[in-house]
N, C-alpha and C positions, 0 to 999 in steps of 0.2 A: 548472422553474427554468431561467433563462438562465445559461450558463456562458461565461466569458471566459478565454482562455488567459493573457493578460498584463494587468496593471493598466493599462499604457499604452494598451491597446485601448479603454479607456473614454473617453479624452481626446477622441476624435472624436465622442462621443455626447452632448455637452452639449446640453441642450434636449430630449432624447429619453427615453422610458421605457426603463429598463434591466431591469425585472423586475416581476413580480406575485407576491405570496406565496400560499401555501396558505391555505385558510380555517382560522380558529381560533374555537372556540366558547367563549364566556365563560359558564360555569355558576355557580351560586350558591356552590359549594365554592371555586372560584377567587376569587370576590369576597370571600368570608369570610376566606380565607387572606391576601389582600392587606390587608384591614381589620386583621387580627391583626398583620401585619408592619409596618404603618404607624401603627397606633393610630387610624385613621380609621374609627370605628364609627357614622357617621351613619346614622340609620334608613332613609334612602332606599336604602342599599346592603345593609344586613344584617337589617332587620326585615321579613321577607317579608309578614306579614299587614298591618302598617301601611303598607308600600309599595304594596300592592294598592289601598289607598284614597287613595294620594298622587297627586301631579300627573302621574306617568308610568304609573300603573296596574300597576306591577310594580317590583321592585327594579331599580336601574340600577348599572352598573359605575362605579367611580371614574374620573374623567378621567385621573388619573395611572396607574391600572391600564391603561387603554387605551393611553396613551403608552408604558408599559413593555413593550408587545408589540413595539416596534420591532425589537429584536435578533432575536426569534424570527421575525418576518415577513421581515426582511432575509435571514436564513439560508436561507429557503425561496424567496426571490425571485430572487436571483442570487448567483453565486460567481465568484471570480477565482482561477484555478489557481496562479498564481505568488506569491500572498500568503501569508506565514507567520503574520500576525496582523493584527487590526484593533482599534482602540480608539475609544470614544465620545469625541469632542472637545467636544461641546456641541450646543446648539440655538439657532437664530436666532429662530424664531417658532413658536408653538404655539397652535392654536385648537381648540375642541371644538364644532363647529356643531350637533351633534345628540346626544341621549342614547343610551346603549347599554343597552337592556333586557336583563335576565337571559336567558340562552340564545341571545343573538344570535350570529350567525356574522359574523366580520370578516375582511377581507383588505386588504393594503396594496399600493398602486401606487407604484413608485419611479421618480422622474424625476430625472435628473442635471442639476443647476443649475450646478455649477462643479467643475473639476478643477484642483488646484494641485499641481504637482510638489514633493516634499520630498526631502531627502537620504534615500535608501533607501525611498521610497514616494510617496504622494500623499495630499492632503487632498481628500475628496469632500464636496460639499454636495448633499444629496438632498432634493427635495420629496417627502414621503410623504403620500399621501392614503389614509386608511383608509375603506373603504366597509363598510356593514352590509348584508347580504343582504336584498333586498326593499325597500330604502330608496333614494330618489333623492338624499338629502343625506348628505354625508360625516359621519363621527363624529369624525374628527380630521384636521387638516391641519397638518403640522409640517415645518420645515426642520431636517434632521438633519445635523450635521457629524461626519464620521468620518475617521480616519486609518488607512490601510492600508499595511502594510510588506511589502516583498518580501525 
């Protein structure tokens, strides 16, 4: 994990990678729990036997489950010591270029695209590219907008 003393230290890093997360494994239990939480029980996610004969050869994680890993990934990718809290402000763009088969290991690469000072903090726009171990194609590319306060 990369650590920064002050939020302002990020301002000079626009266009650069500010952190890479730890690996996260997406197992069937996590996929099933997400299906229960969202009501999305499509067979490609939760019916293991049917999914084995489906287009991906195994169950795959929901795209929104993959996207929901952003906070967990960010927490292990980089930290800013003088911030007291951060909030999700939204997303500018999200794409899922490749599926996430069950038991995949994912990690996120965080590149700072913009730093906008706010009263008491800053708004950060980060390009997050999620990779799947052993695959050359990302599984998610998103522009995440967060606000951090000192």
